C-alpha beads as a LAMMPS data file, in Angstrom:
LAMMPS data file: protein, C-alpha beads

403 atoms
402 bonds

1 atom types
1 bond types

-500.0 500.0 xlo xhi
-500.0 500.0 ylo yhi
-500.0 500.0 zlo zhi

Masses

1 110.0

Atoms # bond

1 1 1 -0.192 -0.460 -0.398
2 1 1 2.269 2.823 1.384
3 1 1 0.436 5.719 -0.088
4 1 1 1.812 9.268 0.833
5 1 1 -0.236 11.911 2.612
6 1 1 1.272 15.113 2.850
7 1 1 -0.001 16.332 6.167
8 1 1 -2.408 13.674 7.426
9 1 1 -3.447 13.477 11.551
10 1 1 -4.924 11.212 13.224
11 1 1 -5.486 11.969 17.046
12 1 1 -6.676 8.575 19.329
13 1 1 -7.942 8.316 22.803
14 1 1 -7.422 6.141 25.541
15 1 1 -8.528 6.528 29.451
16 1 1 -6.631 3.850 30.582
17 1 1 -7.700 3.351 34.072
18 1 1 -7.319 0.031 34.431
19 1 1 -5.078 -2.562 32.510
20 1 1 -2.560 -1.976 29.203
21 1 1 -5.688 -3.237 27.138
22 1 1 -6.777 0.623 25.683
23 1 1 -3.878 1.679 25.038
24 1 1 -1.891 -1.489 23.614
25 1 1 -5.475 -1.684 21.093
26 1 1 -3.806 2.108 20.383
27 1 1 -0.850 1.274 19.947
28 1 1 -1.419 -1.641 17.491
29 1 1 -3.759 0.310 15.148
30 1 1 -1.801 2.993 15.191
31 1 1 1.297 0.844 14.019
32 1 1 -0.235 -0.623 11.517
33 1 1 -1.287 2.766 10.259
34 1 1 2.009 4.680 10.041
35 1 1 3.643 1.374 8.538
36 1 1 1.032 1.482 5.661
37 1 1 1.003 5.355 5.378
38 1 1 4.342 7.446 5.138
39 1 1 2.659 10.980 5.552
40 1 1 0.513 10.185 8.365
41 1 1 1.121 11.360 12.112
42 1 1 -0.546 9.923 15.181
43 1 1 -1.027 11.126 18.769
44 1 1 -2.140 8.948 20.952
45 1 1 -3.859 10.654 24.306
46 1 1 -3.151 8.470 27.219
47 1 1 -3.666 7.727 31.150
48 1 1 -1.502 4.784 31.865
49 1 1 0.972 5.172 34.016
50 1 1 3.779 3.062 32.308
51 1 1 2.653 4.690 28.834
52 1 1 6.382 5.376 28.139
53 1 1 7.820 2.208 28.825
54 1 1 6.797 0.703 25.082
55 1 1 8.287 1.537 21.896
56 1 1 6.617 3.976 19.599
57 1 1 7.129 4.129 15.659
58 1 1 8.636 7.071 13.911
59 1 1 5.305 9.291 13.149
60 1 1 3.575 7.848 16.505
61 1 1 3.541 9.926 19.984
62 1 1 1.714 9.991 22.963
63 1 1 0.565 12.652 25.358
64 1 1 0.608 11.667 29.112
65 1 1 -2.745 13.052 30.982
66 1 1 -2.868 12.606 34.836
67 1 1 -3.675 9.210 36.022
68 1 1 -6.874 7.816 37.569
69 1 1 -7.152 4.390 39.080
70 1 1 -10.367 2.506 38.537
71 1 1 -10.764 -0.130 41.910
72 1 1 -11.698 -3.240 41.612
73 1 1 -15.332 -2.103 43.414
74 1 1 -15.307 -0.015 40.336
75 1 1 -15.103 3.487 41.927
76 1 1 -11.930 5.497 40.774
77 1 1 -9.117 7.588 42.944
78 1 1 -6.554 10.093 41.178
79 1 1 -3.018 8.279 41.086
80 1 1 -1.700 10.924 43.318
81 1 1 -3.447 10.444 46.619
82 1 1 -2.645 14.308 47.416
83 1 1 -4.870 15.625 44.505
84 1 1 -8.948 15.252 44.560
85 1 1 -10.320 13.411 41.510
86 1 1 -12.231 16.125 40.822
87 1 1 -9.296 18.249 39.715
88 1 1 -7.288 15.296 38.608
89 1 1 -10.563 15.008 35.821
90 1 1 -10.193 18.486 35.290
91 1 1 -6.895 18.660 34.401
92 1 1 -7.089 15.995 32.293
93 1 1 -10.342 17.530 30.029
94 1 1 -8.316 20.521 29.790
95 1 1 -5.515 18.628 28.189
96 1 1 -7.390 16.606 25.814
97 1 1 -9.287 19.417 24.703
98 1 1 -5.940 21.731 24.100
99 1 1 -4.290 18.894 22.486
100 1 1 -6.917 18.688 19.534
101 1 1 -6.734 22.107 19.252
102 1 1 -2.968 21.838 19.028
103 1 1 -2.667 19.031 16.884
104 1 1 -6.093 19.615 14.277
105 1 1 -6.480 16.353 13.566
106 1 1 -8.569 14.871 10.458
107 1 1 -9.900 11.903 12.170
108 1 1 -10.508 11.437 16.300
109 1 1 -10.365 7.420 17.254
110 1 1 -11.972 7.012 21.030
111 1 1 -11.399 3.658 22.451
112 1 1 -14.346 1.999 24.178
113 1 1 -15.404 5.197 26.505
114 1 1 -17.772 7.295 24.172
115 1 1 -17.938 10.168 26.021
116 1 1 -14.668 9.175 27.658
117 1 1 -13.891 8.858 31.768
118 1 1 -16.769 10.610 33.435
119 1 1 -16.910 12.738 30.526
120 1 1 -14.242 14.046 29.584
121 1 1 -14.486 13.740 26.287
122 1 1 -17.625 15.140 25.348
123 1 1 -16.386 18.702 24.961
124 1 1 -13.545 17.726 22.952
125 1 1 -15.450 15.446 20.385
126 1 1 -18.175 18.844 19.889
127 1 1 -15.292 21.129 19.094
128 1 1 -13.915 18.771 16.893
129 1 1 -17.241 18.166 15.299
130 1 1 -17.621 21.692 14.718
131 1 1 -14.327 21.757 12.361
132 1 1 -15.138 18.905 10.252
133 1 1 -13.082 16.405 11.673
134 1 1 -14.497 12.617 11.330
135 1 1 -15.198 11.487 15.077
136 1 1 -14.911 7.145 15.662
137 1 1 -15.593 5.139 18.362
138 1 1 -13.989 1.830 19.032
139 1 1 -15.240 -1.095 20.490
140 1 1 -14.416 -3.935 21.921
141 1 1 -16.234 -6.800 20.085
142 1 1 -17.567 -7.440 23.973
143 1 1 -18.382 -4.779 25.811
144 1 1 -19.915 -6.060 29.333
145 1 1 -23.231 -8.007 30.473
146 1 1 -25.664 -6.583 28.046
147 1 1 -27.737 -5.515 31.679
148 1 1 -25.122 -3.802 33.296
149 1 1 -23.505 -2.192 29.701
150 1 1 -27.596 -0.959 29.177
151 1 1 -27.844 0.633 32.781
152 1 1 -24.056 2.718 32.869
153 1 1 -25.061 4.140 29.323
154 1 1 -28.587 4.797 30.482
155 1 1 -27.407 6.695 33.125
156 1 1 -24.934 8.846 31.207
157 1 1 -27.859 9.352 28.106
158 1 1 -24.172 7.636 26.278
159 1 1 -26.482 6.190 23.300
160 1 1 -27.756 9.518 22.323
161 1 1 -25.143 10.959 22.652
162 1 1 -22.844 8.610 20.006
163 1 1 -25.714 8.889 17.514
164 1 1 -25.372 13.109 18.269
165 1 1 -20.936 12.954 17.984
166 1 1 -19.739 10.237 16.072
167 1 1 -19.345 9.471 12.149
168 1 1 -19.053 5.800 12.688
169 1 1 -18.529 2.356 15.377
170 1 1 -16.067 0.432 14.293
171 1 1 -16.165 -3.230 16.171
172 1 1 -13.467 -4.738 16.719
173 1 1 -14.603 -8.259 15.994
174 1 1 -15.926 -9.993 13.334
175 1 1 -19.957 -10.066 13.154
176 1 1 -20.568 -13.671 14.187
177 1 1 -18.312 -13.200 17.137
178 1 1 -20.216 -11.120 19.309
179 1 1 -22.342 -7.709 18.870
180 1 1 -21.068 -5.519 21.698
181 1 1 -24.564 -3.597 22.362
182 1 1 -26.602 -7.069 22.213
183 1 1 -29.897 -6.545 24.419
184 1 1 -29.269 -2.908 24.188
185 1 1 -32.190 -0.677 22.324
186 1 1 -30.092 0.662 19.883
187 1 1 -31.349 3.448 17.420
188 1 1 -31.083 2.417 13.685
189 1 1 -29.099 5.742 13.538
190 1 1 -26.146 4.172 15.316
191 1 1 -26.804 0.810 14.469
192 1 1 -26.396 2.019 10.769
193 1 1 -22.941 3.267 11.454
194 1 1 -21.341 0.226 13.123
195 1 1 -18.530 -1.702 10.878
196 1 1 -17.894 -4.755 12.123
197 1 1 -13.159 -4.597 10.740
198 1 1 -12.205 -7.792 12.606
199 1 1 -10.112 -8.729 15.106
200 1 1 -6.681 -6.516 15.376
201 1 1 -4.300 -9.045 14.048
202 1 1 -0.436 -9.436 16.230
203 1 1 2.969 -9.227 14.978
204 1 1 6.635 -9.462 16.541
205 1 1 8.356 -6.750 15.617
206 1 1 11.518 -6.720 13.555
207 1 1 12.532 -3.675 14.881
208 1 1 14.885 -5.184 17.378
209 1 1 17.979 -7.235 16.554
210 1 1 17.566 -9.319 19.546
211 1 1 15.338 -12.471 19.902
212 1 1 13.345 -12.220 22.683
213 1 1 11.985 -14.889 23.322
214 1 1 13.511 -17.726 25.981
215 1 1 14.920 -20.342 25.187
216 1 1 13.072 -24.007 25.058
217 1 1 9.332 -24.626 25.254
218 1 1 7.776 -22.945 28.276
219 1 1 3.806 -22.125 28.674
220 1 1 2.957 -18.660 28.848
221 1 1 1.048 -17.645 31.869
222 1 1 -0.195 -13.713 32.156
223 1 1 -2.533 -11.827 33.732
224 1 1 -2.454 -8.635 31.551
225 1 1 -1.869 -5.605 33.507
226 1 1 -2.194 -7.054 36.947
227 1 1 -4.027 -5.076 38.531
228 1 1 -6.478 -8.043 39.421
229 1 1 -4.474 -11.504 38.330
230 1 1 -3.091 -12.255 41.806
231 1 1 -5.544 -14.780 42.304
232 1 1 -4.336 -16.614 38.320
233 1 1 -0.471 -16.375 39.428
234 1 1 -1.620 -18.133 42.760
235 1 1 -4.103 -20.689 41.501
236 1 1 -1.257 -21.850 39.046
237 1 1 1.584 -21.718 41.732
238 1 1 -1.394 -23.941 43.631
239 1 1 -1.198 -26.941 41.537
240 1 1 2.447 -27.106 40.815
241 1 1 2.353 -27.538 44.918
242 1 1 -0.052 -29.777 44.710
243 1 1 0.974 -32.261 41.689
244 1 1 4.359 -33.261 41.336
245 1 1 3.869 -34.788 37.462
246 1 1 2.973 -31.472 36.667
247 1 1 6.957 -30.458 35.329
248 1 1 5.733 -28.105 32.152
249 1 1 7.824 -25.043 32.392
250 1 1 6.230 -21.713 33.253
251 1 1 7.475 -18.925 32.364
252 1 1 4.756 -16.175 34.510
253 1 1 4.136 -12.574 33.783
254 1 1 2.830 -10.402 36.349
255 1 1 1.420 -7.401 34.745
256 1 1 3.165 -3.718 36.051
257 1 1 -0.343 -2.702 37.823
258 1 1 -0.218 -6.118 40.632
259 1 1 -0.239 -4.497 44.120
260 1 1 3.550 -4.324 45.387
261 1 1 2.746 -6.709 48.548
262 1 1 0.812 -9.555 45.835
263 1 1 4.250 -9.230 43.787
264 1 1 6.523 -9.984 45.756
265 1 1 4.745 -12.896 47.720
266 1 1 4.018 -14.374 44.961
267 1 1 7.629 -14.041 43.201
268 1 1 8.802 -15.834 46.760
269 1 1 6.139 -18.875 46.109
270 1 1 6.654 -18.786 42.540
271 1 1 11.026 -19.255 43.527
272 1 1 10.776 -22.490 44.970
273 1 1 9.511 -24.548 42.195
274 1 1 11.908 -25.205 39.933
275 1 1 9.678 -25.284 36.962
276 1 1 8.614 -22.110 37.236
277 1 1 9.937 -18.407 36.714
278 1 1 8.610 -15.066 36.950
279 1 1 8.945 -11.359 35.661
280 1 1 6.989 -8.781 36.551
281 1 1 6.767 -7.054 32.908
282 1 1 7.374 -7.396 29.746
283 1 1 6.898 -4.405 26.904
284 1 1 7.352 -6.988 24.106
285 1 1 4.188 -9.723 24.983
286 1 1 4.000 -10.375 21.164
287 1 1 7.329 -11.947 21.338
288 1 1 6.702 -14.566 24.269
289 1 1 3.238 -15.538 23.231
290 1 1 4.601 -16.253 19.868
291 1 1 7.619 -18.239 21.379
292 1 1 5.354 -20.173 24.049
293 1 1 3.910 -23.746 23.345
294 1 1 0.852 -23.134 24.504
295 1 1 -1.072 -19.388 26.936
296 1 1 -2.907 -19.889 30.030
297 1 1 -4.706 -15.840 30.903
298 1 1 -7.577 -14.362 31.713
299 1 1 -8.419 -13.330 28.281
300 1 1 -8.831 -9.706 27.783
301 1 1 -9.143 -8.350 24.584
302 1 1 -5.577 -7.812 23.726
303 1 1 -4.432 -11.347 24.777
304 1 1 -6.956 -13.080 22.706
305 1 1 -6.189 -11.445 19.722
306 1 1 -2.364 -12.218 20.631
307 1 1 -3.732 -16.456 20.634
308 1 1 -5.330 -16.132 17.273
309 1 1 -2.758 -14.506 15.632
310 1 1 0.169 -16.602 16.660
311 1 1 -1.992 -19.435 17.251
312 1 1 -1.739 -21.256 20.505
313 1 1 -3.220 -23.708 22.504
314 1 1 -4.862 -21.391 25.525
315 1 1 -6.508 -22.050 28.377
316 1 1 -8.488 -19.123 29.804
317 1 1 -9.453 -18.318 33.320
318 1 1 -11.630 -15.136 32.982
319 1 1 -11.974 -11.962 35.471
320 1 1 -16.149 -11.974 36.281
321 1 1 -16.586 -9.144 38.139
322 1 1 -16.882 -5.917 38.127
323 1 1 -17.393 -6.701 34.694
324 1 1 -18.397 -9.920 32.746
325 1 1 -16.874 -8.857 29.312
326 1 1 -13.661 -11.814 29.899
327 1 1 -15.877 -14.166 31.195
328 1 1 -18.460 -13.632 27.618
329 1 1 -15.494 -13.411 25.771
330 1 1 -14.328 -16.776 26.683
331 1 1 -17.435 -18.453 27.026
332 1 1 -18.207 -17.761 23.282
333 1 1 -14.921 -18.406 22.280
334 1 1 -15.138 -21.741 24.075
335 1 1 -18.122 -22.411 22.626
336 1 1 -16.674 -22.323 19.175
337 1 1 -14.026 -24.589 20.049
338 1 1 -11.125 -21.970 19.608
339 1 1 -9.791 -22.546 24.057
340 1 1 -10.476 -24.127 26.761
341 1 1 -11.856 -21.936 30.109
342 1 1 -12.040 -22.761 33.492
343 1 1 -14.099 -20.475 36.016
344 1 1 -12.121 -18.712 39.041
345 1 1 -14.039 -21.504 41.414
346 1 1 -12.556 -24.307 39.252
347 1 1 -9.038 -22.937 38.862
348 1 1 -8.967 -22.884 42.295
349 1 1 -9.117 -26.572 42.996
350 1 1 -5.169 -27.316 42.570
351 1 1 -5.719 -31.078 41.107
352 1 1 -8.224 -30.355 38.401
353 1 1 -6.357 -27.406 37.628
354 1 1 -3.137 -29.120 36.978
355 1 1 -4.592 -31.643 35.080
356 1 1 -6.248 -28.830 33.084
357 1 1 -2.235 -27.772 32.268
358 1 1 -0.455 -30.870 32.022
359 1 1 -3.115 -31.320 28.679
360 1 1 -2.850 -27.884 27.835
361 1 1 0.596 -28.263 25.611
362 1 1 -1.221 -30.712 23.020
363 1 1 -4.479 -29.286 22.924
364 1 1 -4.581 -28.469 19.140
365 1 1 -4.510 -24.481 17.910
366 1 1 -7.148 -22.660 17.941
367 1 1 -7.015 -23.058 13.476
368 1 1 -8.074 -26.278 14.092
369 1 1 -11.540 -25.083 14.624
370 1 1 -11.929 -21.160 13.660
371 1 1 -13.889 -22.276 10.643
372 1 1 -12.843 -19.283 8.191
373 1 1 -12.437 -16.753 11.264
374 1 1 -9.646 -14.397 10.212
375 1 1 -8.247 -11.549 12.153
376 1 1 -8.768 -8.831 9.029
377 1 1 -8.845 -5.764 11.952
378 1 1 -5.941 -4.006 10.699
379 1 1 -6.042 -4.343 6.752
380 1 1 -9.508 -3.188 6.881
381 1 1 -9.332 -0.357 9.500
382 1 1 -6.103 0.739 6.694
383 1 1 -8.956 0.469 3.391
384 1 1 -11.397 2.919 5.074
385 1 1 -8.650 5.334 6.647
386 1 1 -7.099 5.978 3.470
387 1 1 -10.383 6.331 1.664
388 1 1 -11.613 8.837 4.285
389 1 1 -8.136 10.937 4.140
390 1 1 -8.183 10.742 0.365
391 1 1 -11.680 12.456 0.416
392 1 1 -10.959 14.618 3.452
393 1 1 -13.881 14.513 5.797
394 1 1 -16.000 11.578 3.668
395 1 1 -17.938 10.643 6.825
396 1 1 -18.814 7.623 3.889
397 1 1 -16.127 4.780 5.314
398 1 1 -15.462 1.526 2.921
399 1 1 -17.848 -0.692 3.326
400 1 1 -16.619 -3.441 5.365
401 1 1 -18.566 -6.232 7.042
402 1 1 -21.255 -4.822 7.795
403 1 1 -23.829 -6.153 10.612

Bonds

1 1 1 2
2 1 2 3
3 1 3 4
4 1 4 5
5 1 5 6
6 1 6 7
7 1 7 8
8 1 8 9
9 1 9 10
10 1 10 11
11 1 11 12
12 1 12 13
13 1 13 14
14 1 14 15
15 1 15 16
16 1 16 17
17 1 17 18
18 1 18 19
19 1 19 20
20 1 20 21
21 1 21 22
22 1 22 23
23 1 23 24
24 1 24 25
25 1 25 26
26 1 26 27
27 1 27 28
28 1 28 29
29 1 29 30
30 1 30 31
31 1 31 32
32 1 32 33
33 1 33 34
34 1 34 35
35 1 35 36
36 1 36 37
37 1 37 38
38 1 38 39
39 1 39 40
40 1 40 41
41 1 41 42
42 1 42 43
43 1 43 44
44 1 44 45
45 1 45 46
46 1 46 47
47 1 47 48
48 1 48 49
49 1 49 50
50 1 50 51
51 1 51 52
52 1 52 53
53 1 53 54
54 1 54 55
55 1 55 56
56 1 56 57
57 1 57 58
58 1 58 59
59 1 59 60
60 1 60 61
61 1 61 62
62 1 62 63
63 1 63 64
64 1 64 65
65 1 65 66
66 1 66 67
67 1 67 68
68 1 68 69
69 1 69 70
70 1 70 71
71 1 71 72
72 1 72 73
73 1 73 74
74 1 74 75
75 1 75 76
76 1 76 77
77 1 77 78
78 1 78 79
79 1 79 80
80 1 80 81
81 1 81 82
82 1 82 83
83 1 83 84
84 1 84 85
85 1 85 86
86 1 86 87
87 1 87 88
88 1 88 89
89 1 89 90
90 1 90 91
91 1 91 92
92 1 92 93
93 1 93 94
94 1 94 95
95 1 95 96
96 1 96 97
97 1 97 98
98 1 98 99
99 1 99 100
100 1 100 101
101 1 101 102
102 1 102 103
103 1 103 104
104 1 104 105
105 1 105 106
106 1 106 107
107 1 107 108
108 1 108 109
109 1 109 110
110 1 110 111
111 1 111 112
112 1 112 113
113 1 113 114
114 1 114 115
115 1 115 116
116 1 116 117
117 1 117 118
118 1 118 119
119 1 119 120
120 1 120 121
121 1 121 122
122 1 122 123
123 1 123 124
124 1 124 125
125 1 125 126
126 1 126 127
127 1 127 128
128 1 128 129
129 1 129 130
130 1 130 131
131 1 131 132
132 1 132 133
133 1 133 134
134 1 134 135
135 1 135 136
136 1 136 137
137 1 137 138
138 1 138 139
139 1 139 140
140 1 140 141
141 1 141 142
142 1 142 143
143 1 143 144
144 1 144 145
145 1 145 146
146 1 146 147
147 1 147 148
148 1 148 149
149 1 149 150
150 1 150 151
151 1 151 152
152 1 152 153
153 1 153 154
154 1 154 155
155 1 155 156
156 1 156 157
157 1 157 158
158 1 158 159
159 1 159 160
160 1 160 161
161 1 161 162
162 1 162 163
163 1 163 164
164 1 164 165
165 1 165 166
166 1 166 167
167 1 167 168
168 1 168 169
169 1 169 170
170 1 170 171
171 1 171 172
172 1 172 173
173 1 173 174
174 1 174 175
175 1 175 176
176 1 176 177
177 1 177 178
178 1 178 179
179 1 179 180
180 1 180 181
181 1 181 182
182 1 182 183
183 1 183 184
184 1 184 185
185 1 185 186
186 1 186 187
187 1 187 188
188 1 188 189
189 1 189 190
190 1 190 191
191 1 191 192
192 1 192 193
193 1 193 194
194 1 194 195
195 1 195 196
196 1 196 197
197 1 197 198
198 1 198 199
199 1 199 200
200 1 200 201
201 1 201 202
202 1 202 203
203 1 203 204
204 1 204 205
205 1 205 206
206 1 206 207
207 1 207 208
208 1 208 209
209 1 209 210
210 1 210 211
211 1 211 212
212 1 212 213
213 1 213 214
214 1 214 215
215 1 215 216
216 1 216 217
217 1 217 218
218 1 218 219
219 1 219 220
220 1 220 221
221 1 221 222
222 1 222 223
223 1 223 224
224 1 224 225
225 1 225 226
226 1 226 227
227 1 227 228
228 1 228 229
229 1 229 230
230 1 230 231
231 1 231 232
232 1 232 233
233 1 233 234
234 1 234 235
235 1 235 236
236 1 236 237
237 1 237 238
238 1 238 239
239 1 239 240
240 1 240 241
241 1 241 242
242 1 242 243
243 1 243 244
244 1 244 245
245 1 245 246
246 1 246 247
247 1 247 248
248 1 248 249
249 1 249 250
250 1 250 251
251 1 251 252
252 1 252 253
253 1 253 254
254 1 254 255
255 1 255 256
256 1 256 257
257 1 257 258
258 1 258 259
259 1 259 260
260 1 260 261
261 1 261 262
262 1 262 263
263 1 263 264
264 1 264 265
265 1 265 266
266 1 266 267
267 1 267 268
268 1 268 269
269 1 269 270
270 1 270 271
271 1 271 272
272 1 272 273
273 1 273 274
274 1 274 275
275 1 275 276
276 1 276 277
277 1 277 278
278 1 278 279
279 1 279 280
280 1 280 281
281 1 281 282
282 1 282 283
283 1 283 284
284 1 284 285
285 1 285 286
286 1 286 287
287 1 287 288
288 1 288 289
289 1 289 290
290 1 290 291
291 1 291 292
292 1 292 293
293 1 293 294
294 1 294 295
295 1 295 296
296 1 296 297
297 1 297 298
298 1 298 299
299 1 299 300
300 1 300 301
301 1 301 302
302 1 302 303
303 1 303 304
304 1 304 305
305 1 305 306
306 1 306 307
307 1 307 308
308 1 308 309
309 1 309 310
310 1 310 311
311 1 311 312
312 1 312 313
313 1 313 314
314 1 314 315
315 1 315 316
316 1 316 317
317 1 317 318
318 1 318 319
319 1 319 320
320 1 320 321
321 1 321 322
322 1 322 323
323 1 323 324
324 1 324 325
325 1 325 326
326 1 326 327
327 1 327 328
328 1 328 329
329 1 329 330
330 1 330 331
331 1 331 332
332 1 332 333
333 1 333 334
334 1 334 335
335 1 335 336
336 1 336 337
337 1 337 338
338 1 338 339
339 1 339 340
340 1 340 341
341 1 341 342
342 1 342 343
343 1 343 344
344 1 344 345
345 1 345 346
346 1 346 347
347 1 347 348
348 1 348 349
349 1 349 350
350 1 350 351
351 1 351 352
352 1 352 353
353 1 353 354
354 1 354 355
355 1 355 356
356 1 356 357
357 1 357 358
358 1 358 359
359 1 359 360
360 1 360 361
361 1 361 362
362 1 362 363
363 1 363 364
364 1 364 365
365 1 365 366
366 1 366 367
367 1 367 368
368 1 368 369
369 1 369 370
370 1 370 371
371 1 371 372
372 1 372 373
373 1 373 374
374 1 374 375
375 1 375 376
376 1 376 377
377 1 377 378
378 1 378 379
379 1 379 380
380 1 380 381
381 1 381 382
382 1 382 383
383 1 383 384
384 1 384 385
385 1 385 386
386 1 386 387
387 1 387 388
388 1 388 389
389 1 389 390
390 1 390 391
391 1 391 392
392 1 392 393
393 1 393 394
394 1 394 395
395 1 395 396
396 1 396 397
397 1 397 398
398 1 398 399
399 1 399 400
400 1 400 401
401 1 401 402
402 1 402 403
């Protein structure tokens, strides 16, 4: 492709209050687009505390806004305890608006939260709409249980505002996997804006000269950001402790957001088992998954895309509170024969978990049952963006996979 645009600009927003999923998804899309279009510049607004720990390709950069952390009970707090949450949100809103005014994007892509955290993006959406910016809402293929999402959106009048502001809605999955708005009363005007672009395929970067993968066979155990991943790591360690015949080498990645006390405890426990290696964080997870014999994970969106991209046998133990997104995704993927799943209460049984772990490396990879399930999200997005920027302001995209 490699078409050249003179000075095309895309602004992306990633609220990042819990985990790394939103930033990693935005970064994946941004890197794919600048690879296809040499004149394109992309700026990602992120609240992730470790946004700077990742590599960014030329013409992709990020603006860090003050971090707000989502607690396990669903409430929010400022990362800096001495700053009031309201003040933090005011700063975030101001930086987002000022960035949009200065950067002057042709396209603004908002990840997952239609109005941003506590509505912080609505003012910027209204401003950019007046200057003709194409406004895109990007949704995971699974958002949450319908009754929970419906209640949340009704409280904040979100559906009406989506219809008011957004030109298009990209669903990062195929229509035959799951509909993120199933069970909601979706106006025809909003439904007509939805494009199911497909899952976002991942690849191993060749920008680094060194081989980042560990040598030998290993099962990768990943908790994503790790904020709520301690139970999974504990259950894996417990399975190894209780079943001496479980001898697969396991590489465990705790995640940067795992609380320090839990992290220290798990590192100490894991160090006593010769088959387990524990690391805290790796900014090149794609390479670790590509090199693994199989994957054990909680099943967030990005990890799931990586499992499919590198065709790895996988065992998913999903988070079930406060959101049911991972549970719904795992149930659907298990129904299609793409992965195996254990509920958290099942993985807490060490012998049952050990049996599942022993069987995992010989499990069929997802491709055996995929039945044409393709990861077309990145090329489809690239075609849509190219069509838009060629027309500079056209709101009708290339038709991709329509619901």
